[in-house]
C-alpha positions as CSV (number, residue, x, y, z in Angstrom):
1,M,13.3,31.4,9.9
2,S,10.5,29.1,11.1
3,G,10.4,25.4,10.3
4,L,7.8,23.0,9.0
5,E,4.2,23.0,10.2
6,I,1.7,20.4,9.2
7,V,-2.0,20.9,9.6
8,T,-4.0,17.7,9.5
9,L,-7.7,17.6,8.6
10,G,-9.9,14.6,8.5
11,C,-9.3,10.9,9.4
12,R,-6.8,8.9,11.4
13,L,-5.0,7.8,8.2
14,N,-4.3,11.4,7.5
15,T,-2.9,11.7,11.0
16,F,-0.5,8.8,10.2
17,E,0.5,10.2,6.9
18,S,1.2,13.6,8.4
19,E,3.8,12.0,10.6
20,V,5.3,10.4,7.5
21,M,5.5,13.8,5.9
22,R,7.0,15.3,9.0
23,A,9.9,12.8,8.7
24,E,10.2,12.9,4.9
25,A,10.1,16.7,4.6
26,G,11.8,17.6,7.9
27,G,14.4,19.7,6.1
28,L,11.8,22.1,4.8
29,A,11.9,25.6,6.3
30,N,9.2,28.2,6.6
31,A,6.6,25.9,5.0
32,V,3.1,24.8,5.9
33,I,1.6,21.5,4.6
34,I,-2.2,21.2,4.7
35,N,-3.3,17.6,4.6
36,T,-6.9,17.9,3.4
37,C,-10.1,15.8,3.7
38,A,-12.8,15.4,1.1
39,V,-15.4,13.1,2.8
40,T,-18.0,15.9,2.5
41,A,-18.3,19.1,0.6
42,E,-18.1,20.9,4.0
43,A,-14.7,19.3,4.6
44,E,-13.4,20.8,1.3
45,R,-14.8,24.2,2.2
46,Q,-13.1,24.0,5.6
47,A,-9.8,23.1,3.8
48,R,-10.0,26.3,1.7
49,Q,-10.9,28.3,4.7
50,T,-7.9,26.9,6.6
51,I,-5.6,27.7,3.7
52,R,-6.7,31.3,3.6
53,R,-6.3,31.7,7.4
54,L,-2.8,30.2,7.3
55,R,-1.8,32.6,4.6
56,R,-2.9,35.5,6.6
57,Q,-1.1,34.2,9.7
58,K,2.1,33.3,7.8
59,P,2.4,35.6,4.9
60,G,6.0,34.5,4.0
61,A,5.5,30.8,4.3
62,R,5.5,28.3,1.4
63,I,2.0,26.6,1.5
64,I,1.7,23.1,0.1
65,V,-1.7,21.5,-0.2
66,T,-2.2,17.8,-0.3
67,G,-4.6,15.0,0.8
68,C,-7.9,13.8,-0.5
69,A,-9.4,17.2,-1.5
70,A,-6.2,18.0,-3.4
71,Q,-6.2,14.6,-5.1
72,L,-9.8,15.1,-6.3
73,H,-9.7,18.8,-7.3
74,P,-6.0,19.9,-7.7
75,E,-6.9,22.7,-10.1
76,V,-9.2,24.3,-7.5
77,F,-6.4,24.5,-5.0
78,A,-3.8,25.5,-7.6
79,A,-6.0,28.4,-8.6
80,M,-6.0,29.8,-5.0
81,P,-3.5,32.7,-4.8
82,E,-2.5,31.5,-1.3
83,V,-1.2,28.1,-2.5
84,D,2.3,27.5,-3.8
85,R,2.2,23.7,-4.5
86,V,-0.4,20.9,-4.8
87,L,0.5,17.3,-4.3
88,G,-1.6,14.1,-4.6
89,N,-2.0,11.4,-2.1
90,A,0.8,9.3,-3.6
91,E,3.2,12.3,-4.0
92,K,2.7,13.6,-0.5
93,L,4.7,10.6,0.9
94,D,7.6,11.1,-1.6
95,R,10.5,13.1,-0.2
96,A,11.5,14.4,-3.7
97,A,8.0,15.7,-4.4
98,L,7.7,17.2,-0.9
99,T,10.9,19.1,-1.0
100,D,10.8,20.2,-4.7
101,E,10.8,24.0,-4.9
102,A,8.7,24.2,-8.0
103,R,5.3,25.9,-8.0
104,D,3.1,23.4,-9.7
105,I,0.7,20.5,-9.5
106,Q,2.0,16.9,-9.0
107,V,-1.1,14.6,-8.8
108,S,-0.9,11.2,-10.4
109,D,-3.8,8.8,-11.2
110,I,-4.4,7.2,-7.8
111,M,-6.7,4.5,-9.4
112,E,-3.5,3.1,-11.0
113,A,-1.8,2.5,-7.6
114,R,-1.2,-1.1,-6.9
115,E,1.0,-1.0,-3.8
116,T,1.5,1.2,-0.8
117,A,5.0,2.2,0.3
118,H,6.1,1.2,3.8
119,H,7.1,4.2,5.9
120,L,8.3,3.8,9.5
121,V,7.0,6.5,11.9
122,A,9.0,6.9,15.1
123,G,6.2,8.6,17.1
124,F,3.2,10.9,17.0
125,E,3.8,14.5,18.1
126,G,1.6,15.4,21.1
127,R,-0.3,12.0,21.2
128,T,-0.2,9.0,23.5
129,R,-2.2,6.8,21.1
130,A,-0.3,5.9,17.9
131,F,-1.8,5.0,14.5
132,V,-0.4,2.2,12.3
133,Q,-1.5,2.1,8.6
134,I,-2.4,-1.5,7.6
135,Q,-3.9,-0.8,4.2
136,Q,-4.8,1.9,1.7
137,G,-7.7,2.5,-0.6
138,C,-11.1,0.9,-1.1
139,D,-12.7,-1.4,-3.7
140,R,-16.3,-0.7,-2.6
141,R,-18.5,1.8,-4.3
142,C,-21.0,3.1,-1.8
143,T,-23.3,5.5,-3.7
144,F,-22.6,8.4,-1.4
145,C,-18.8,8.1,-1.1
146,I,-16.1,9.8,-3.0
147,V,-13.2,8.4,-0.9
148,P,-12.2,5.5,-3.3
149,F,-11.5,8.0,-6.0
150,A,-9.2,10.0,-3.7
151,R,-7.5,6.9,-2.2
152,G,-7.4,4.3,-5.0
153,P,-7.9,0.6,-4.8
154,N,-7.5,-1.6,-1.7
155,R,-3.8,-2.2,-1.0
156,S,-2.6,-4.1,2.0
157,L,0.8,-3.8,3.7
158,E,2.8,-6.8,4.6
159,P,2.2,-8.1,8.2
160,A,5.9,-8.0,9.1
161,A,6.0,-4.2,8.2
162,I,3.0,-3.6,10.3
163,V,4.4,-5.5,13.3
164,E,7.7,-3.6,12.9
165,Q,5.9,-0.3,13.0
166,A,3.8,-1.2,16.0
167,R,7.0,-2.4,17.9
168,M,8.8,0.8,17.1
169,L,6.0,3.0,18.4
170,N,5.6,0.9,21.5
171,D,9.4,1.0,22.2
172,N,9.2,4.8,21.8
173,G,6.6,5.1,24.6
174,H,3.2,4.6,22.9
175,A,1.2,2.3,25.1
176,E,-1.7,2.1,22.7
177,V,-1.7,1.4,19.0
178,V,-4.7,1.8,16.6
179,L,-4.7,-0.1,13.3
180,T,-6.0,2.3,10.6
181,G,-6.6,2.6,6.9
182,V,-9.4,3.5,4.5
183,D,-11.2,0.1,4.7
184,I,-9.4,-2.0,7.3
185,S,-12.1,-4.7,7.2
186,S,-10.9,-5.6,3.7
187,Y,-7.3,-6.1,4.9
188,G,-5.7,-9.0,3.1
189,L,-8.4,-9.4,0.4
190,D,-6.2,-7.8,-2.4
191,R,-3.6,-10.5,-2.4
192,S,-3.4,-14.2,-1.7
193,G,-1.3,-15.3,1.3
194,L,-2.2,-12.4,3.5
195,P,-4.1,-13.0,6.8
196,G,-7.4,-11.4,7.6
197,L,-7.8,-8.4,9.9
198,G,-8.3,-10.5,13.1
199,A,-5.3,-12.7,12.4
200,L,-3.2,-9.6,11.7
201,A,-4.3,-8.0,15.0
202,T,-3.5,-11.3,16.8
203,R,0.0,-11.3,15.2
204,V,0.7,-7.7,16.3
205,L,-0.3,-8.6,19.9
206,D,1.7,-11.8,19.9
207,E,4.9,-10.2,18.5
208,V,4.7,-7.0,20.5
209,P,4.1,-8.4,23.9
210,N,4.8,-5.1,25.8
211,L,2.0,-3.3,23.9
212,R,-0.7,-2.5,26.5
213,R,-3.6,-1.7,24.2
214,L,-4.7,-2.4,20.6
215,R,-7.7,-0.8,18.9
216,L,-9.2,-0.9,15.4
217,T,-10.7,2.0,13.5
218,S,-14.1,1.8,11.8
219,L,-15.3,-1.6,10.8
220,D,-17.7,-2.7,8.1
221,P,-20.3,-4.8,9.9
222,A,-20.6,-7.1,6.9
223,M,-16.8,-7.9,7.1
224,I,-16.0,-8.5,10.8
225,D,-14.3,-11.9,10.8
226,D,-14.5,-14.5,13.6
227,D,-10.9,-13.8,14.5
228,V,-11.8,-10.3,15.5
229,L,-14.6,-11.6,17.8
230,G,-12.2,-14.2,19.1
231,L,-9.8,-11.4,20.1
232,L,-12.6,-9.6,21.8
233,A,-13.5,-12.7,23.8
234,D,-10.0,-13.8,24.8
235,E,-7.5,-11.0,24.6
236,P,-7.6,-8.4,27.4
237,R,-5.2,-6.1,25.5
238,F,-7.7,-5.9,22.7
239,M,-9.9,-3.0,23.8
240,P,-13.6,-3.5,24.4
241,H,-14.8,-0.9,21.9
242,L,-15.8,-1.4,18.3
243,H,-16.8,1.4,16.0
244,L,-19.1,0.3,13.2
245,S,-19.6,1.9,9.7
246,L,-23.4,1.4,9.8
247,Q,-24.5,4.6,8.0
248,A,-28.2,3.6,8.4
249,A,-30.4,0.9,9.9
250,D,-33.2,0.9,7.3
251,D,-32.9,-1.9,4.7
252,M,-34.1,0.3,1.7
253,V,-31.7,3.1,2.6
254,L,-28.9,0.6,3.0
255,K,-29.7,-0.9,-0.4
256,R,-29.7,2.5,-2.1
257,M,-26.4,3.3,-0.4
258,K,-25.1,0.0,-1.9
259,R,-24.0,-1.2,1.5
260,R,-23.3,-4.9,2.1
261,H,-25.2,-5.4,5.3
262,T,-28.9,-5.2,6.4
263,R,-30.5,-4.1,9.6
264,A,-30.6,-7.7,10.7
265,D,-26.9,-8.1,10.0
266,S,-26.2,-5.1,12.2
267,I,-28.3,-6.5,15.1
268,D,-26.5,-9.9,14.7
269,I,-23.0,-8.5,14.8
270,C,-23.8,-6.3,17.8
271,S,-25.2,-9.4,19.6
272,R,-22.2,-11.5,18.7
273,A,-19.8,-8.8,20.0
274,R,-21.6,-8.7,23.3
275,A,-21.6,-12.5,23.5
276,A,-17.9,-12.4,23.0
277,R,-17.3,-9.8,25.6
278,P,-20.1,-8.6,27.8
279,G,-19.8,-4.9,28.4
280,V,-18.2,-4.1,25.0
281,V,-19.1,-0.6,23.9
282,L,-20.3,0.0,20.4
283,G,-20.1,3.1,18.3
284,A,-21.4,3.9,14.8
285,D,-21.2,6.3,11.9
286,L,-24.7,7.3,10.8
287,I,-26.0,9.4,7.9
288,T,-29.4,11.2,8.1
289,G,-31.4,12.5,5.1
290,F,-29.9,10.1,2.6
291,P,-31.7,10.7,-0.8
292,T,-35.3,9.2,-0.7
293,E,-35.1,8.6,3.1
294,T,-38.7,8.9,4.4
295,D,-39.7,9.7,8.0
296,A,-40.4,6.0,8.5
297,M,-37.0,5.0,7.2
298,F,-35.3,7.6,9.5
299,E,-37.3,6.2,12.5
300,N,-35.8,2.8,11.7
301,T,-32.3,4.2,12.1
302,L,-33.3,6.2,15.2
303,S,-34.7,3.2,16.9
304,A,-31.5,1.3,16.2
305,V,-29.6,3.4,18.7
306,E,-31.5,1.6,21.5
307,E,-32.0,-1.7,19.8
308,L,-28.3,-2.2,18.9
309,G,-27.2,-0.6,22.2
310,L,-25.0,2.0,20.5
311,T,-23.0,4.4,22.8
312,F,-20.7,6.6,20.7
313,L,-22.4,8.1,17.6
314,H,-20.8,10.0,14.7
315,V,-23.8,11.6,13.0
316,F,-23.6,13.3,9.6
317,P,-26.5,15.0,7.7
318,F,-26.2,13.7,4.1
319,S,-23.8,15.9,2.0
320,P,-24.0,15.2,-1.8
321,R,-20.7,14.8,-3.5
322,D,-20.3,15.5,-7.2
323,D,-19.7,12.4,-9.3
324,T,-21.4,10.0,-6.9
325,P,-24.7,8.2,-7.7
326,A,-26.4,9.5,-4.6
327,A,-25.9,13.1,-5.8
328,R,-28.2,12.3,-8.7
329,M,-30.9,10.7,-6.6
330,P,-34.0,12.7,-5.3
331,Q,-32.7,14.8,-2.4
332,V,-34.2,15.2,1.1
333,P,-34.4,19.0,1.9
334,G,-31.5,20.3,3.8
335,P,-33.4,21.5,6.8
336,K,-35.0,18.0,7.2
337,R,-31.6,16.4,7.0
338,K,-30.3,18.6,9.8
339,A,-33.4,18.2,11.9
340,R,-33.0,14.4,11.7
341,A,-29.3,14.7,12.6
342,A,-30.2,16.7,15.6
343,R,-32.7,14.1,16.8
344,L,-30.2,11.3,16.2
345,R,-27.4,13.2,18.1
346,A,-29.8,13.7,21.0
347,A,-30.5,10.0,21.1
348,G,-26.8,9.3,21.1
349,E,-26.1,11.8,23.9
350,A,-28.8,10.2,26.0
351,A,-27.4,6.7,25.4
352,L,-23.9,8.0,26.2
353,A,-25.1,9.6,29.4
354,R,-26.8,6.4,30.6
355,W,-23.6,4.4,29.9
356,L,-21.4,6.9,31.7
357,E,-23.7,6.8,34.7
358,S,-23.5,3.0,34.7
359,R,-19.7,3.2,35.2
360,V,-19.9,5.2,38.4
361,G,-18.5,3.0,41.2
362,T,-16.3,0.9,38.9
363,T,-12.5,1.0,38.4
364,A,-10.8,1.6,35.1
365,E,-7.3,1.7,33.6
366,V,-6.9,5.1,32.1
367,L,-4.2,6.0,29.5
368,M,-3.3,9.6,30.2
369,E,-3.4,11.9,27.2
370,E,-2.9,15.1,29.1
371,P,-2.0,15.7,32.8
372,G,-5.6,15.7,33.9
373,R,-7.3,13.7,31.2
374,G,-7.2,10.3,29.5
375,R,-9.3,7.4,28.1
376,C,-10.5,4.2,29.6
377,P,-10.5,0.9,27.6
378,H,-14.0,1.6,26.5
379,F,-12.7,4.8,24.9
380,A,-14.7,7.1,27.2
381,A,-12.8,10.3,28.2
382,V,-11.9,10.4,31.9
383,R,-11.0,13.5,33.8
384,L,-8.9,12.9,36.9
385,T,-9.0,14.7,40.2
386,Q,-5.2,14.7,40.2
387,D,-2.7,15.3,37.4
388,Q,-0.8,12.3,36.1
389,D,2.0,12.0,33.5
390,P,0.8,11.7,29.9
391,G,1.5,8.3,28.5
392,T,1.1,6.5,31.8
393,V,-1.7,4.0,32.6
394,V,-3.4,4.9,35.9
395,T,-5.9,2.8,37.8
396,V,-8.8,5.0,38.9
397,K,-12.1,4.7,40.7
398,I,-14.9,6.3,38.7
399,T,-16.7,8.7,41.1
400,G,-19.0,10.5,38.8
401,T,-19.8,12.1,35.4
402,R,-19.5,15.6,34.0
403,G,-21.0,16.2,30.5
404,A,-19.6,13.6,28.2
405,H,-16.8,12.6,30.6
406,L,-16.2,10.3,33.5
407,I,-14.6,11.6,36.7
408,G,-11.9,9.4,38.1
409,E,-9.9,9.3,41.4
410,P,-6.5,7.7,41.1
411,L,-6.1,4.7,43.4
412,S,-2.3,4.7,43.6
C-alpha cells in the first residue's frame, strides 16, 4: 500500500503548510492531499484539473482537498466525484481533521480566526531553501484580491517560535531561510508588544548565528520599515534581493486597486533600497489590464520597469474574482490584457538579460539546489560547469549567461 502524497499548488506559505501536513498526517496510507490556491480563477481551474488527473493515476487513493480554493468553495470540490474529503485552511493543520476517515466537508469560518497555531517543521523535502511562517491572513482589502477571505485576518506568530523554527531548520541542514506569510509587511501590527518585520528578521539572524542566508517573501512597498533597510545596509547574511508587491505603477490604477502606495512611493523605496545596498536586485508583482486601465495607464507601468530598475517580474493579466469589487468594474477585454502582459514580460526579460550580462566576470556564492544548479545571493539561477552537493554553498566565477541563467565555474 502506498503512503501519503502531498501536491502543493500556489504560494510559499502553502509550501510551509504542506510540510506541516506531512508531519501531522504522516500515518495516512494510500492518500493524496491537494493543497490548492485561489489567487486567480485559473488557479482554481488548475486545482480541479490536478484532482481529476490524480484520480486517474491513483484510482484507489483517498483524495483530500484543502487550501484556499477549498476554503472559498468547499461545495464545488465536495461535488467532484474524485474527492473524498474537503478541509479548510484551519482544519488542514489539525491532525484529527486530517486523519478522520469521514467523507465530508470540514471548513470553519476563517474570518473568525484570531490566532495561528505554532507548528515546528523539521525540514523541507527536496529543498535547500526552507520557509518559516511568521504570520497568517491579511487585513487589507485590495479590490482585486480574494485571499483575505481565504486566509482570514492578520495573525502574527510569537518571535520566539519563529526563531525556534529557523534554528531547527538551520540545524537540520538548511543554509537559507525565507520568512513567509500572507502579508509579512504587516507582521506585528495585530498585537501590541510585537516587533516589526525588520526587527524580527534582525532577531532571527542574531539568535541563529550559523544561518548563512535570510530572505523575505513579497513586501508591500508602503510598509517597508527602516529596520529592513538597515539590515540591507549592514547585514551581509540578509540577501540583496527584495520582491515588491507593486501590482501597477499608475496612480489611478493603484487608487482603484485600493493599494496604499503611489508611483512616487515605489520610486522612493527602490531608491532607498539601492542607497542602503548598491547592487540590490528588485523584483515585482505586476497586473496588466486591471479594470478601466487605459493604454496610457499601462504605459506608466511599462516604463516603471526601467525607471525603478526592476529585474525579476511576475506578470499576471487581470483575472476577475467573484465577490471582489474589481469584478464589478468596467473590464478591459481579455485579448488586450494578455497583449499587455506579453509586452510587460518582454520588458522584464530584457531587463533580466541586461542584469545577467552585467554579472559576467564577477564571483558569487551559490547555494546548490541540485548537483548542477543553485542560486546566488541576488536570487538568480546559476548553472555550474561541475556538479556540487545540494545544500552546499560554492564560490564560483561567473563566466557567461544562458537564457535566464548565469553560468558559473567553481573556484575551489
